[in-house]
All heavy atoms as a GROMACS GRO file, in nm:
protein
  621
    1MET      N    1   1.633  -2.286  -2.883
    1MET     CA    2   1.597  -2.299  -2.743
    1MET      C    3   1.451  -2.257  -2.726
    1MET      O    4   1.408  -2.154  -2.775
    1MET     CB    5   1.689  -2.212  -2.660
    1MET     CG    6   1.674  -2.232  -2.514
    1MET     SD    7   1.809  -2.146  -2.431
    1MET     CE    8   1.790  -2.211  -2.274
    2GLU      N    9   1.376  -2.334  -2.652
    2GLU     CA   10   1.234  -2.311  -2.634
    2GLU      C   11   1.208  -2.212  -2.521
    2GLU      O   12   1.277  -2.212  -2.419
    2GLU     CB   13   1.169  -2.446  -2.599
    2GLU     CG   14   1.023  -2.453  -2.634
    2GLU     CD   15   0.972  -2.593  -2.613
    2GLU    OE1   16   1.028  -2.686  -2.673
    2GLU    OE2   17   0.878  -2.608  -2.535
    3LYS      N   18   1.106  -2.125  -2.540
    3LYS     CA   19   1.071  -2.029  -2.436
    3LYS      C   20   1.006  -2.102  -2.318
    3LYS      O   21   0.928  -2.195  -2.338
    3LYS     CB   22   0.970  -1.927  -2.489
    3LYS     CG   23   1.030  -1.820  -2.573
    3LYS     CD   24   0.922  -1.718  -2.605
    3LYS     CE   25   0.979  -1.600  -2.677
    3LYS     NZ   26   0.877  -1.499  -2.705
    4PRO      N   27   1.035  -2.059  -2.195
    4PRO     CA   28   0.970  -2.122  -2.080
    4PRO      C   29   0.822  -2.086  -2.077
    4PRO      O   30   0.783  -1.977  -2.118
    4PRO     CB   31   1.043  -2.063  -1.959
    4PRO     CG   32   1.108  -1.938  -2.008
    4PRO     CD   33   1.130  -1.956  -2.155
    5ASN      N   34   0.742  -2.176  -2.030
    5ASN     CA   35   0.599  -2.155  -2.020
    5ASN      C   36   0.570  -2.087  -1.886
    5ASN      O   37   0.579  -2.149  -1.781
    5ASN     CB   38   0.525  -2.289  -2.031
    5ASN     CG   39   0.375  -2.270  -2.031
    5ASN    OD1   40   0.325  -2.161  -2.007
    5ASN    ND2   41   0.304  -2.378  -2.056
    6ASN      N   42   0.535  -1.960  -1.889
    6ASN     CA   43   0.511  -1.883  -1.768
    6ASN      C   44   0.369  -1.899  -1.715
    6ASN      O   45   0.338  -1.851  -1.608
    6ASN     CB   46   0.539  -1.735  -1.792
    6ASN     CG   47   0.687  -1.709  -1.811
    6ASN    OD1   48   0.770  -1.784  -1.761
    6ASN    ND2   49   0.718  -1.604  -1.883
    7GLU      N   50   0.282  -1.965  -1.790
    7GLU     CA   51   0.144  -1.982  -1.745
    7GLU      C   52   0.137  -2.059  -1.614
    7GLU      O   53   0.060  -2.026  -1.526
    7GLU     CB   54   0.061  -2.056  -1.852
    7GLU     CG   55   0.016  -1.967  -1.964
    7GLU     CD   56  -0.076  -2.040  -2.059
    7GLU    OE1   57  -0.156  -2.124  -2.013
    7GLU    OE2   58  -0.067  -2.013  -2.179
    8HIS      N   59   0.220  -2.159  -1.600
    8HIS     CA   60   0.218  -2.241  -1.479
    8HIS      C   61   0.254  -2.156  -1.356
    8HIS      O   62   0.189  -2.163  -1.254
    8HIS     CB   63   0.315  -2.359  -1.493
    8HIS     CG   64   0.321  -2.446  -1.372
    8HIS    ND1   65   0.214  -2.522  -1.331
    8HIS    CD2   66   0.420  -2.465  -1.280
    8HIS    CE1   67   0.247  -2.587  -1.220
    8HIS    NE2   68   0.371  -2.553  -1.188
    9CYS      N   69   0.357  -2.070  -1.368
    9CYS     CA   70   0.398  -1.984  -1.258
    9CYS      C   71   0.285  -1.888  -1.221
    9CYS      O   72   0.256  -1.866  -1.104
    9CYS     CB   73   0.522  -1.904  -1.294
    9CYS     SG   74   0.668  -2.006  -1.317
   10PHE      N   75   0.220  -1.830  -1.320
   10PHE     CA   76   0.111  -1.737  -1.294
   10PHE      C   77  -0.004  -1.807  -1.222
   10PHE      O   78  -0.057  -1.756  -1.125
   10PHE     CB   79   0.061  -1.676  -1.426
   10PHE     CG   80  -0.054  -1.582  -1.407
   10PHE    CD1   81  -0.033  -1.456  -1.355
   10PHE    CD2   82  -0.183  -1.620  -1.440
   10PHE    CE1   83  -0.139  -1.369  -1.335
   10PHE    CE2   84  -0.288  -1.535  -1.421
   10PHE     CZ   85  -0.266  -1.408  -1.369
   11THR      N   86  -0.037  -1.926  -1.266
   11THR     CA   87  -0.145  -2.002  -1.203
   11THR      C   88  -0.112  -2.032  -1.057
   11THR      O   89  -0.197  -2.017  -0.970
   11THR     CB   90  -0.171  -2.134  -1.279
   11THR    OG1   91  -0.198  -2.102  -1.415
   11THR    CG2   92  -0.288  -2.209  -1.221
   12GLU      N   93   0.010  -2.071  -1.029
   12GLU     CA   94   0.050  -2.097  -0.891
   12GLU      C   95   0.035  -1.972  -0.805
   12GLU      O   96  -0.015  -1.978  -0.694
   12GLU     CB   97   0.194  -2.147  -0.885
   12GLU     CG   98   0.212  -2.290  -0.925
   12GLU     CD   99   0.357  -2.333  -0.917
   12GLU    OE1  100   0.440  -2.258  -0.865
   12GLU    OE2  101   0.385  -2.445  -0.962
   13ASN      N  102   0.079  -1.857  -0.858
   13ASN     CA  103   0.071  -1.732  -0.782
   13ASN      C  104  -0.074  -1.693  -0.756
   13ASN      O  105  -0.106  -1.647  -0.647
   13ASN     CB  106   0.144  -1.619  -0.855
   13ASN     CG  107   0.294  -1.640  -0.857
   13ASN    OD1  108   0.347  -1.712  -0.773
   13ASN    ND2  109   0.360  -1.578  -0.951
   14VAL      N  110  -0.161  -1.709  -0.853
   14VAL     CA  111  -0.302  -1.677  -0.834
   14VAL      C  112  -0.362  -1.766  -0.727
   14VAL      O  113  -0.434  -1.719  -0.639
   14VAL     CB  114  -0.380  -1.690  -0.968
   14VAL    CG1  115  -0.530  -1.683  -0.943
   14VAL    CG2  116  -0.337  -1.583  -1.066
   15GLU      N  117  -0.329  -1.893  -0.729
   15GLU     CA  118  -0.381  -1.984  -0.628
   15GLU      C  119  -0.332  -1.945  -0.489
   15GLU      O  120  -0.408  -1.949  -0.393
   15GLU     CB  121  -0.341  -2.128  -0.661
   15GLU     CG  122  -0.414  -2.184  -0.781
   15GLU     CD  123  -0.359  -2.318  -0.828
   15GLU    OE1  124  -0.267  -2.371  -0.766
   15GLU    OE2  125  -0.410  -2.366  -0.930
   16GLN      N  126  -0.208  -1.902  -0.476
   16GLN     CA  127  -0.155  -1.860  -0.347
   16GLN      C  128  -0.226  -1.735  -0.299
   16GLN      O  129  -0.261  -1.724  -0.182
   16GLN     CB  130  -0.004  -1.833  -0.356
   16GLN     CG  131   0.078  -1.959  -0.373
   16GLN     CD  132   0.224  -1.929  -0.401
   16GLN    OE1  133   0.263  -1.814  -0.415
   16GLN    NE2  134   0.303  -2.033  -0.411
   17VAL      N  135  -0.249  -1.639  -0.387
   17VAL     CA  136  -0.314  -1.515  -0.350
   17VAL      C  137  -0.457  -1.539  -0.306
   17VAL      O  138  -0.505  -1.480  -0.210
   17VAL     CB  139  -0.309  -1.413  -0.466
   17VAL    CG1  140  -0.399  -1.294  -0.440
   17VAL    CG2  141  -0.166  -1.367  -0.489
   18THR      N  142  -0.528  -1.626  -0.374
   18THR     CA  143  -0.667  -1.650  -0.339
   18THR      C  144  -0.681  -1.723  -0.206
   18THR      O  145  -0.789  -1.724  -0.148
   18THR     CB  146  -0.741  -1.730  -0.449
   18THR    OG1  147  -0.672  -1.853  -0.472
   18THR    CG2  148  -0.751  -1.651  -0.577
   19GLN      N  149  -0.573  -1.779  -0.154
   19GLN     CA  150  -0.580  -1.848  -0.026
   19GLN      C  151  -0.566  -1.753   0.093
   19GLN      O  152  -0.600  -1.789   0.204
   19GLN     CB  153  -0.472  -1.957  -0.019
   19GLN     CG  154  -0.499  -2.072  -0.113
   19GLN     CD  155  -0.385  -2.171  -0.115
   19GLN    OE1  156  -0.290  -2.158  -0.041
   19GLN    NE2  157  -0.395  -2.270  -0.200
   20ILE      N  158  -0.518  -1.630   0.070
   20ILE     CA  159  -0.508  -1.535   0.180
   20ILE      C  160  -0.641  -1.463   0.197
   20ILE      O  161  -0.728  -1.469   0.110
   20ILE     CB  162  -0.393  -1.435   0.159
   20ILE    CG1  163  -0.415  -1.351   0.034
   20ILE    CG2  164  -0.260  -1.506   0.154
   20ILE    CD1  165  -0.316  -1.239   0.017
   21ASP      N  166  -0.657  -1.391   0.306
   21ASP     CA  167  -0.781  -1.321   0.335
   21ASP      C  168  -0.784  -1.189   0.259
   21ASP      O  169  -0.726  -1.090   0.302
   21ASP     CB  170  -0.791  -1.296   0.486
   21ASP     CG  171  -0.926  -1.247   0.528
   21ASP    OD1  172  -1.023  -1.267   0.452
   21ASP    OD2  173  -0.935  -1.186   0.636
   22LEU      N  174  -0.850  -1.188   0.145
   22LEU     CA  175  -0.858  -1.070   0.061
   22LEU      C  176  -0.976  -0.982   0.102
   22LEU      O  177  -1.076  -1.033   0.152
   22LEU     CB  178  -0.875  -1.110  -0.086
   22LEU     CG  179  -0.758  -1.182  -0.150
   22LEU    CD1  180  -0.794  -1.229  -0.290
   22LEU    CD2  181  -0.635  -1.094  -0.154
   23PRO      N  182  -0.964  -0.850   0.082
   23PRO     CA  183  -1.078  -0.762   0.109
   23PRO      C  184  -1.197  -0.803   0.024
   23PRO      O  185  -1.182  -0.857  -0.085
   23PRO     CB  186  -1.027  -0.624   0.067
   23PRO     CG  187  -0.878  -0.634   0.071
   23PRO     CD  188  -0.847  -0.777   0.037
   24THR      N  189  -1.316  -0.773   0.073
   24THR     CA  190  -1.437  -0.818   0.006
   24THR      C  191  -1.486  -0.722  -0.102
   24THR      O  192  -1.580  -0.754  -0.173
   24THR     CB  193  -1.551  -0.839   0.108
   24THR    OG1  194  -1.570  -0.716   0.180
   24THR    CG2  195  -1.516  -0.951   0.204
   25SER      N  196  -1.424  -0.605  -0.114
   25SER     CA  197  -1.465  -0.512  -0.219
   25SER      C  198  -1.344  -0.433  -0.267
   25SER      O  199  -1.241  -0.426  -0.199
   25SER     CB  200  -1.571  -0.415  -0.167
   25SER     OG  201  -1.512  -0.322  -0.078
   26LEU      N  202  -1.358  -0.373  -0.384
   26LEU     CA  203  -1.251  -0.292  -0.439
   26LEU      C  204  -1.222  -0.173  -0.347
   26LEU      O  205  -1.107  -0.139  -0.323
   26LEU     CB  206  -1.288  -0.243  -0.580
   26LEU     CG  207  -1.184  -0.154  -0.648
   26LEU    CD1  208  -1.050  -0.226  -0.662
   26LEU    CD2  209  -1.235  -0.110  -0.782
   27ASP      N  210  -1.327  -0.109  -0.294
   27ASP     CA  211  -1.307   0.006  -0.205
   27ASP      C  212  -1.226  -0.032  -0.082
   27ASP      O  213  -1.135   0.040  -0.040
   27ASP     CB  214  -1.441   0.065  -0.162
   27ASP     CG  215  -1.509   0.142  -0.273
   27ASP    OD1  216  -1.439   0.184  -0.368
   27ASP    OD2  217  -1.631   0.161  -0.264
   28LYS      N  218  -1.255  -0.148  -0.024
   28LYS     CA  219  -1.180  -0.194   0.094
   28LYS      C  220  -1.035  -0.225   0.058
   28LYS      O  221  -0.943  -0.196   0.134
   28LYS     CB  222  -1.246  -0.316   0.156
   28LYS     CG  223  -1.374  -0.283   0.229
   28LYS     CD  224  -1.436  -0.406   0.291
   28LYS     CE  225  -1.566  -0.371   0.360
   28LYS     NZ  226  -1.632  -0.489   0.417
   29ALA      N  227  -1.014  -0.284  -0.059
   29ALA     CA  228  -0.879  -0.316  -0.104
   29ALA      C  229  -0.798  -0.189  -0.127
   29ALA      O  230  -0.681  -0.181  -0.086
   29ALA     CB  231  -0.884  -0.400  -0.232
   30LEU      N  232  -0.858  -0.089  -0.189
   30LEU     CA  233  -0.790   0.037  -0.213
   30LEU      C  234  -0.759   0.109  -0.081
   30LEU      O  235  -0.651   0.165  -0.064
   30LEU     CB  236  -0.872   0.127  -0.305
   30LEU     CG  237  -0.888   0.078  -0.449
   30LEU    CD1  238  -0.986   0.165  -0.525
   30LEU    CD2  239  -0.754   0.074  -0.519
   31ASP      N  240  -0.854   0.108   0.010
   31ASP     CA  241  -0.835   0.172   0.140
   31ASP      C  242  -0.720   0.106   0.218
   31ASP      O  243  -0.636   0.175   0.275
   31ASP     CB  244  -0.964   0.167   0.221
   31ASP     CG  245  -0.961   0.259   0.340
   31ASP    OD1  246  -0.928   0.379   0.321
   31ASP    OD2  247  -0.990   0.213   0.451
   32GLU      N  248  -0.716  -0.025   0.216
   32GLU     CA  249  -0.609  -0.098   0.286
   32GLU      C  250  -0.474  -0.071   0.221
   32GLU      O  251  -0.374  -0.052   0.290
   32GLU     CB  252  -0.640  -0.248   0.286
   32GLU     CG  253  -0.537  -0.332   0.357
   32GLU     CD  254  -0.524  -0.304   0.506
   32GLU    OE1  255  -0.612  -0.239   0.565
   32GLU    OE2  256  -0.423  -0.348   0.564
   33THR      N  257  -0.470  -0.066   0.089
   33THR     CA  258  -0.345  -0.036   0.018
   33THR      C  259  -0.298   0.105   0.052
   33THR      O  260  -0.179   0.128   0.079
   33THR     CB  261  -0.364  -0.052  -0.134
   33THR    OG1  262  -0.405  -0.186  -0.160
   33THR    CG2  263  -0.236  -0.022  -0.209
   34LYS      N  264  -0.391   0.200   0.053
   34LYS     CA  265  -0.358   0.338   0.087
   34LYS      C  266  -0.304   0.346   0.230
   34LYS      O  267  -0.204   0.412   0.256
   34LYS     CB  268  -0.484   0.424   0.074
   34LYS     CG  269  -0.458   0.571   0.080
   34LYS     CD  270  -0.583   0.658   0.078
   34LYS     CE  271  -0.696   0.609  -0.005
   34LYS     NZ  272  -0.812   0.699  -0.002
   35ARG      N  273  -0.367   0.276   0.322
   35ARG     CA  274  -0.324   0.274   0.462
   35ARG      C  275  -0.181   0.221   0.474
   35ARG      O  276  -0.096   0.280   0.542
   35ARG     CB  277  -0.418   0.189   0.547
   35ARG     CG  278  -0.386   0.191   0.696
   35ARG     CD  279  -0.474   0.092   0.774
   35ARG     NE  280  -0.434  -0.045   0.751
   35ARG     CZ  281  -0.328  -0.103   0.810
   35ARG    NH1  282  -0.254  -0.037   0.894
   35ARG    NH2  283  -0.300  -0.228   0.784
   36ILE      N  284  -0.153   0.113   0.406
   36ILE     CA  285  -0.019   0.052   0.412
   36ILE      C  286   0.086   0.148   0.357
   36ILE      O  287   0.192   0.167   0.417
   36ILE     CB  288  -0.017  -0.083   0.336
   36ILE    CG1  289  -0.099  -0.186   0.412
   36ILE    CG2  290   0.125  -0.132   0.313
   36ILE    CD1  291  -0.131  -0.312   0.332
   37LEU      N  292   0.058   0.209   0.241
   37LEU     CA  293   0.154   0.300   0.179
   37LEU      C  294   0.181   0.423   0.266
   37LEU      O  295   0.296   0.464   0.285
   37LEU     CB  296   0.106   0.343   0.041
   37LEU     CG  297   0.107   0.236  -0.068
   37LEU    CD1  298   0.038   0.286  -0.193
   37LEU    CD2  299   0.249   0.194  -0.098
   38ILE      N  300   0.075   0.482   0.320
   38ILE     CA  301   0.090   0.601   0.404
   38ILE      C  302   0.168   0.568   0.530
   38ILE      O  303   0.261   0.639   0.568
   38ILE     CB  304  -0.048   0.661   0.439
   38ILE    CG1  305  -0.115   0.719   0.315
   38ILE    CG2  306  -0.037   0.765   0.550
   38ILE    CD1  307  -0.045   0.840   0.256
   39ARG      N  308   0.132   0.460   0.596
   39ARG     CA  309   0.200   0.424   0.721
   39ARG      C  310   0.348   0.392   0.697
   39ARG      O  311   0.434   0.435   0.774
   39ARG     CB  312   0.130   0.306   0.789
   39ARG     CG  313  -0.005   0.345   0.849
   39ARG     CD  314  -0.072   0.229   0.920
   39ARG     NE  315   0.002   0.184   1.036
   39ARG     CZ  316  -0.011   0.233   1.159
   39ARG    NH1  317  -0.095   0.334   1.181
   39ARG    NH2  318   0.058   0.185   1.261
   40LYS      N  319   0.378   0.320   0.592
   40LYS     CA  320   0.516   0.285   0.563
   40LYS      C  321   0.598   0.411   0.533
   40LYS      O  322   0.709   0.428   0.585
   40LYS     CB  323   0.523   0.188   0.444
   40LYS     CG  324   0.663   0.142   0.411
   40LYS     CD  325   0.663   0.041   0.298
   40LYS     CE  326   0.806   0.000   0.266
   40LYS     NZ  327   0.812  -0.093   0.155
   41SER      N  328   0.542   0.500   0.453
   41SER     CA  329   0.612   0.623   0.419
   41SER      C  330   0.629   0.711   0.542
   41SER      O  331   0.736   0.768   0.565
   41SER     CB  332   0.537   0.697   0.308
   41SER     OG  333   0.609   0.810   0.267
   42TYR      N  334   0.525   0.723   0.623
   42TYR     CA  335   0.534   0.808   0.743
   42TYR      C  336   0.635   0.752   0.843
   42TYR      O  337   0.710   0.827   0.905
   42TYR     CB  338   0.396   0.823   0.809
   42TYR     CG  339   0.401   0.918   0.926
   42TYR    CD1  340   0.414   1.055   0.905
   42TYR    CD2  341   0.394   0.871   1.057
   42TYR    CE1  342   0.421   1.143   1.013
   42TYR    CE2  343   0.400   0.958   1.164
   42TYR     CZ  344   0.414   1.094   1.141
   42TYR     OH  345   0.422   1.181   1.247
   43GLN      N  346   0.639   0.620   0.860
   43GLN     CA  347   0.737   0.560   0.950
   43GLN      C  348   0.879   0.586   0.901
   43GLN      O  349   0.970   0.602   0.981
   43GLN     CB  350   0.713   0.410   0.963
   43GLN     CG  351   0.591   0.379   1.047
   43GLN     CD  352   0.557   0.231   1.048
   43GLN    OE1  353   0.584   0.159   0.952
   43GLN    NE2  354   0.498   0.186   1.157
   44THR      N  355   0.898   0.594   0.770
   44THR     CA  356   1.031   0.619   0.713
   44THR      C  357   1.069   0.766   0.724
   44THR      O  358   1.181   0.798   0.764
   44THR     CB  359   1.034   0.575   0.565
   44THR    OG1  360   1.004   0.437   0.558
   44THR    CG2  361   1.171   0.600   0.504
   45TYR      N  362   0.978   0.857   0.688
   45TYR     CA  363   1.013   0.998   0.673
   45TYR      C  364   0.968   1.090   0.786
   45TYR      O  365   1.025   1.198   0.803
   45TYR     CB  366   0.960   1.050   0.540
   45TYR     CG  367   1.023   0.980   0.423
   45TYR    CD1  368   0.950   0.890   0.345
   45TYR    CD2  369   1.156   1.001   0.390
   45TYR    CE1  370   1.008   0.825   0.238
   45TYR    CE2  371   1.215   0.935   0.283
   45TYR     CZ  372   1.140   0.847   0.208
   45TYR     OH  373   1.199   0.783   0.102
   46LYS      N  374   0.864   1.056   0.861
   46LYS     CA  375   0.815   1.137   0.974
   46LYS      C  376   0.786   1.283   0.939
   46LYS      O  377   0.797   1.371   1.023
   46LYS     CB  378   0.917   1.135   1.090
   46LYS     CG  379   0.950   0.999   1.143
   46LYS     CD  380   0.841   0.949   1.231
   46LYS     CE  381   0.888   0.821   1.301
   46LYS     NZ  382   0.783   0.732   1.327
   47SER      N  383   0.749   1.309   0.814
   47SER     CA  384   0.722   1.445   0.769
   47SER      C  385   0.619   1.441   0.657
   47SER      O  386   0.634   1.363   0.562
   47SER     CB  387   0.853   1.508   0.718
   47SER     OG  388   0.829   1.611   0.626
   48SER      N  389   0.516   1.524   0.669
   48SER     CA  390   0.413   1.524   0.564
   48SER      C  391   0.471   1.570   0.430
   48SER      O  392   0.430   1.522   0.325
   48SER     CB  393   0.295   1.611   0.604
   48SER     OG  394   0.334   1.746   0.619
   49ARG      N  395   0.566   1.661   0.434
   49ARG     CA  396   0.628   1.708   0.310
   49ARG      C  397   0.702   1.595   0.240
   49ARG      O  398   0.690   1.574   0.120
   49ARG     CB  399   0.724   1.824   0.340
   49ARG     CG  400   0.788   1.885   0.218
   49ARG     CD  401   0.886   1.996   0.253
   49ARG     NE  402   0.991   1.955   0.345
   49ARG     CZ  403   1.099   1.885   0.313
   49ARG    NH1  404   1.117   1.846   0.188
   49ARG    NH2  405   1.189   1.854   0.403
   50LYS      N  406   0.776   1.517   0.318
   50LYS     CA  407   0.852   1.406   0.260
   50LYS      C  408   0.761   1.291   0.216
   50LYS      O  409   0.786   1.226   0.115
   50LYS     CB  410   0.958   1.358   0.358
   50LYS     CG  411   1.069   1.460   0.377
   50LYS     CD  412   1.172   1.412   0.477
   50LYS     CE  413   1.279   1.518   0.498
   50LYS     NZ  414   1.376   1.476   0.601
   51VAL      N  415   0.655   1.266   0.293
   51VAL     CA  416   0.557   1.164   0.254
   51VAL      C  417   0.492   1.205   0.123
   51VAL      O  418   0.476   1.122   0.032
   51VAL     CB  419   0.450   1.144   0.364
   51VAL    CG1  420   0.334   1.061   0.313
   51VAL    CG2  421   0.512   1.078   0.487
   52ALA      N  422   0.456   1.332   0.111
   52ALA     CA  423   0.394   1.382  -0.013
   52ALA      C  424   0.487   1.361  -0.132
   52ALA      O  425   0.444   1.313  -0.238
   52ALA     CB  426   0.360   1.530   0.003
   53LYS      N  427   0.613   1.393  -0.114
   53LYS     CA  428   0.709   1.375  -0.223
   53LYS      C  429   0.726   1.226  -0.256
   53LYS      O  430   0.727   1.187  -0.372
   53LYS     CB  431   0.844   1.436  -0.184
   53LYS     CG  432   0.945   1.432  -0.294
   53LYS     CD  433   1.073   1.503  -0.255
   53LYS     CE  434   1.172   1.496  -0.370
   53LYS     NZ  435   1.297   1.562  -0.340
   54ASP      N  436   0.737   1.143  -0.152
   54ASP     CA  437   0.755   0.999  -0.171
   54ASP      C  438   0.639   0.937  -0.249
   54ASP      O  439   0.661   0.852  -0.335
   54ASP     CB  440   0.769   0.931  -0.034
   54ASP     CG  441   0.789   0.781  -0.043
   54ASP    OD1  442   0.871   0.736  -0.127
   54ASP    OD2  443   0.726   0.708   0.036
   55LEU      N  444   0.518   0.980  -0.219
   55LEU     CA  445   0.400   0.919  -0.279
   55LEU      C  446   0.342   1.001  -0.396
   55LEU      O  447   0.237   0.968  -0.450
   55LEU     CB  448   0.292   0.898  -0.173
   55LEU     CG  449   0.333   0.806  -0.057
   55LEU    CD1  450   0.223   0.799   0.047
   55LEU    CD2  451   0.370   0.668  -0.107
   56SER      N  452   0.411   1.109  -0.432
   56SER     CA  453   0.367   1.195  -0.542
   56SER      C  454   0.224   1.246  -0.523
   56SER      O  455   0.139   1.236  -0.612
   56SER     CB  456   0.380   1.122  -0.677
   56SER     OG  457   0.513   1.086  -0.699
   57ILE      N  458   0.199   1.299  -0.403
   57ILE     CA  459   0.069   1.360  -0.372
   57ILE      C  460   0.097   1.498  -0.312
   57ILE      O  461   0.212   1.530  -0.279
   57ILE     CB  462  -0.015   1.274  -0.274
   57ILE    CG1  463   0.060   1.251  -0.142
   57ILE    CG2  464  -0.055   1.142  -0.339
   57ILE    CD1  465  -0.019   1.174  -0.037
   58SER      N  466  -0.007   1.580  -0.297
   58SER     CA  467   0.013   1.712  -0.237
   58SER      C  468   0.040   1.698  -0.087
   58SER      O  469   0.002   1.599  -0.024
   58SER     CB  470  -0.111   1.800  -0.259
   58SER     OG  471  -0.219   1.754  -0.178
   59GLN      N  472   0.103   1.801  -0.030
   59GLN     CA  473   0.129   1.797   0.114
   59GLN      C  474  -0.002   1.804   0.192
   59GLN      O  475  -0.015   1.740   0.297
   59GLN     CB  476   0.220   1.912   0.155
   59GLN     CG  477   0.260   1.904   0.301
   59GLN     CD  478   0.358   2.010   0.345
   59GLN    OE1  479   0.396   2.095   0.266
   59GLN    NE2  480   0.398   2.004   0.470
   60THR      N  481  -0.101   1.874   0.140
   60THR     CA  482  -0.232   1.881   0.205
   60THR      C  483  -0.294   1.741   0.214
   60THR      O  484  -0.344   1.701   0.320
   60THR     CB  485  -0.326   1.976   0.127
   60THR    OG1  486  -0.265   2.104   0.119
   60THR    CG2  487  -0.462   1.985   0.191
   61LYS      N  488  -0.288   1.669   0.103
   61LYS     CA  489  -0.342   1.532   0.100
   61LYS      C  490  -0.263   1.442   0.193
   61LYS      O  491  -0.320   1.361   0.267
   61LYS     CB  492  -0.337   1.478  -0.043
   61LYS     CG  493  -0.386   1.337  -0.060
   61LYS     CD  494  -0.520   1.336  -0.123
   61LYS     CE  495  -0.562   1.195  -0.152
   61LYS     NZ  496  -0.705   1.181  -0.145
   62ALA      N  497  -0.129   1.454   0.192
   62ALA     CA  498  -0.044   1.373   0.279
   62ALA      C  499  -0.078   1.399   0.426
   62ALA      O  500  -0.092   1.305   0.504
   62ALA     CB  501   0.103   1.401   0.251
   63SER      N  502  -0.096   1.525   0.462
   63SER     CA  503  -0.129   1.559   0.601
   63SER      C  504  -0.261   1.497   0.644
   63SER      O  505  -0.273   1.442   0.753
   63SER     CB  506  -0.136   1.711   0.618
   63SER     OG  507  -0.010   1.768   0.600
   64ALA      N  508  -0.361   1.506   0.556
   64ALA     CA  509  -0.492   1.448   0.588
   64ALA      C  510  -0.483   1.296   0.602
   64ALA      O  511  -0.542   1.238   0.695
   64ALA     CB  512  -0.593   1.486   0.479
   65LEU      N  513  -0.410   1.232   0.514
   65LEU     CA  514  -0.397   1.086   0.521
   65LEU      C  515  -0.315   1.042   0.642
   65LEU      O  516  -0.345   0.940   0.705
   65LEU     CB  517  -0.336   1.033   0.392
   65LEU     CG  518  -0.424   1.046   0.267
   65LEU    CD1  519  -0.346   1.014   0.140
   65LEU    CD2  520  -0.547   0.956   0.279
   66ILE      N  521  -0.215   1.119   0.678
   66ILE     CA  522  -0.136   1.088   0.797
   66ILE      C  523  -0.224   1.097   0.922
   66ILE      O  524  -0.220   1.010   1.008
   66ILE     CB  525  -0.013   1.182   0.808
   66ILE    CG1  526   0.089   1.145   0.700
   66ILE    CG2  527   0.049   1.173   0.948
   66ILE    CD1  528   0.200   1.249   0.680
   67ARG      N  529  -0.306   1.203   0.930
   67ARG     CA  530  -0.398   1.215   1.045
   67ARG      C  531  -0.496   1.099   1.049
   67ARG      O  532  -0.530   1.048   1.156
   67ARG     CB  533  -0.474   1.347   1.039
   67ARG     CG  534  -0.392   1.466   1.082
   67ARG     CD  535  -0.478   1.590   1.102
   67ARG     NE  536  -0.552   1.629   0.982
   67ARG     CZ  537  -0.503   1.705   0.884
   67ARG    NH1  538  -0.381   1.751   0.892
   67ARG    NH2  539  -0.578   1.734   0.780
   68GLU      N  540  -0.541   1.054   0.932
   68GLU     CA  541  -0.639   0.944   0.925
   68GLU      C  542  -0.578   0.808   0.958
   68GLU      O  543  -0.637   0.730   1.032
   68GLU     CB  544  -0.700   0.939   0.784
   68GLU     CG  545  -0.806   0.833   0.768
   68GLU     CD  546  -0.871   0.834   0.630
   68GLU    OE1  547  -0.846   0.926   0.550
   68GLU    OE2  548  -0.946   0.739   0.601
   69TYR      N  549  -0.459   0.781   0.906
   69TYR     CA  550  -0.404   0.645   0.917
   69TYR      C  551  -0.288   0.630   1.015
   69TYR      O  552  -0.251   0.518   1.048
   69TYR     CB  553  -0.355   0.597   0.779
   69TYR     CG  554  -0.466   0.580   0.678
   69TYR    CD1  555  -0.476   0.663   0.568
   69TYR    CD2  556  -0.562   0.481   0.693
   69TYR    CE1  557  -0.577   0.648   0.474
   69TYR    CE2  558  -0.663   0.464   0.601
   69TYR     CZ  559  -0.671   0.547   0.492
   69TYR     OH  560  -0.772   0.531   0.400
   70CYS      N  561  -0.228   0.740   1.059
   70CYS     CA  562  -0.107   0.730   1.141
   70CYS      C  563  -0.121   0.798   1.277
   70CYS      O  564  -0.020   0.830   1.340
   70CYS     CB  565   0.013   0.790   1.066
   70CYS     SG  566   0.045   0.716   0.907
   71TRP      N  567  -0.243   0.821   1.323
   71TRP     CA  568  -0.261   0.890   1.450
   71TRP      C  569  -0.186   0.822   1.563
   71TRP      O  570  -0.134   0.886   1.653
   71TRP     CB  571  -0.410   0.904   1.482
   71TRP     CG  572  -0.482   0.772   1.487
   71TRP    CD1  573  -0.546   0.710   1.384
   71TRP    CD2  574  -0.494   0.685   1.599
   71TRP    NE1  575  -0.597   0.589   1.425
   71TRP    CE2  576  -0.567   0.571   1.557
   71TRP    CE3  577  -0.451   0.691   1.731
   71TRP    CZ2  578  -0.597   0.466   1.643
   71TRP    CZ3  579  -0.482   0.586   1.816
   71TRP    CH2  580  -0.554   0.475   1.771
   72ASP      N  581  -0.176   0.689   1.558
   72ASP     CA  582  -0.107   0.615   1.665
   72ASP      C  583   0.045   0.626   1.654
   72ASP      O  584   0.116   0.595   1.749
   72ASP     CB  585  -0.149   0.467   1.664
   72ASP     CG  586  -0.116   0.398   1.534
   72ASP    OD1  587  -0.132   0.459   1.426
   72ASP    OD2  588  -0.076   0.281   1.539
   73LEU      N  589   0.097   0.669   1.540
   73LEU     CA  590   0.242   0.681   1.519
   73LEU      C  591   0.292   0.823   1.545
   73LEU      O  592   0.411   0.845   1.559
   73LEU     CB  593   0.279   0.642   1.376
   73LEU     CG  594   0.242   0.501   1.331
   73LEU    CD1  595   0.275   0.483   1.185
   73LEU    CD2  596   0.315   0.399   1.416
   74MET      N  597   0.200   0.919   1.549
   74MET     CA  598   0.239   1.058   1.564
   74MET      C  599   0.290   1.083   1.706
   74MET      O  600   0.242   1.023   1.803
   74MET     CB  601   0.123   1.150   1.530
   74MET     CG  602   0.080   1.136   1.384
   74MET     SD  603  -0.073   1.216   1.343
   74MET     CE  604  -0.024   1.385   1.344
   75ASN      N  605   0.390   1.170   1.717
   75ASN     CA  606   0.450   1.209   1.845
   75ASN      C  607   0.513   1.094   1.921
   75ASN      O  608   0.509   1.086   2.042
   75ASN     CB  609   0.346   1.279   1.934
   75ASN     CG  610   0.292   1.404   1.869
   75ASN    OD1  611   0.366   1.478   1.806
   75ASN    ND2  612   0.164   1.427   1.883
   76LYS      N  613   0.568   0.998   1.849
   76LYS     CA  614   0.638   0.888   1.913
   76LYS      C  615   0.784   0.914   1.909
   76LYS      O  616   0.840   0.967   1.822
   76LYS     CB  617   0.606   0.755   1.845
   76LYS     CG  618   0.479   0.696   1.893
   76LYS     CD  619   0.468   0.552   1.847
   76LYS     CE  620   0.350   0.487   1.914
   76LYS     NZ  621   0.338   0.349   1.880
   0.00000   0.00000   0.00000
């Protein structure tokens, strides 16, 4: 039995990704990824301690990131 050629699937996925609006720099891409992860975790757990555990970061770092990215979600 012949192995499937996965190159075609990869090429299709790359073409799809390049059609969306990607950040213009690595720093912007990392910042946006960080924002998404923090907001999703905070919406789920509503606690800096639990966000820290979920994302494997310190509670101090989680608190700072929550203040930076989730100010609109706090006290809701």
